[in-house]
C-alpha positions as CSV (number, residue, x, y, z in Angstrom):
1,M,5.7,-3.6,-2.0
2,M,5.4,-0.2,-3.1
3,D,3.8,-0.9,-6.5
4,V,1.6,-3.3,-4.6
5,A,0.9,-0.3,-2.8
6,K,-0.1,1.8,-5.7
7,Y,-1.8,-1.6,-7.0
8,V,-4.3,-1.5,-3.6
9,A,-4.7,2.1,-3.4
10,T,-6.1,2.3,-7.4
11,A,-8.6,-1.0,-6.4
12,V,-9.8,0.9,-3.4
13,L,-10.6,4.5,-5.4
14,I,-12.0,2.1,-8.9
15,S,-14.2,0.0,-6.4
16,S,-16.0,2.9,-4.3
17,F,-16.0,5.0,-7.8
18,L,-18.4,1.8,-9.5
19,G,-19.1,-0.5,-6.4
20,E,-22.4,0.3,-4.1
21,F,-21.0,-0.7,-0.7
22,S,-23.2,0.4,2.2
23,E,-20.1,0.9,4.9
24,K,-17.4,3.1,2.8
25,W,-15.4,4.0,5.3
26,I,-14.2,-0.4,5.9
27,V,-12.6,0.3,2.5
28,Y,-11.4,2.7,2.8
29,A,-9.8,1.6,6.0
30,I,-8.7,-1.4,5.1
31,G,-7.0,0.2,2.0
32,V,-5.3,3.0,3.9
33,V,-3.9,0.1,6.7
34,T,-2.9,-1.8,3.1
35,V,-1.5,0.8,2.1
36,G,0.7,2.0,4.9
37,I,2.1,-1.4,5.4
38,C,3.5,-1.9,2.2
39,L,5.1,1.1,2.0
40,A,6.8,0.4,5.2
41,W,7.4,-2.9,4.1
42,G,8.6,-1.6,0.3
43,I,11.1,1.2,2.4
44,W,12.2,-0.6,4.8
45,F,14.0,-3.3,1.6
46,I,15.1,-0.6,-0.4
47,R,17.0,0.8,3.1
48,S,17.8,-2.5,4.4
49,T,19.2,-3.1,0.6
50,D,21.2,-0.1,0.4
51,N,22.7,-0.5,3.8
52,G,23.7,-3.9,3.1
53,K,25.6,-2.2,-0.7
54,K,27.3,0.7,1.6
55,E,28.7,-1.6,4.3
56,E,31.2,-3.4,1.1
């Protein structure tokens, strides 16, 4: 999921440089929220996997 967050951030940056949007803040807001959710989900996966290994 952390890779997905990087791809979303890259897509938002490239599209903001190359695209003409009337309201860029919407693209940035959706990108930031999506990246935040993907990063949090990825970190949760890593921690839940590490916790399972420590208990064994």
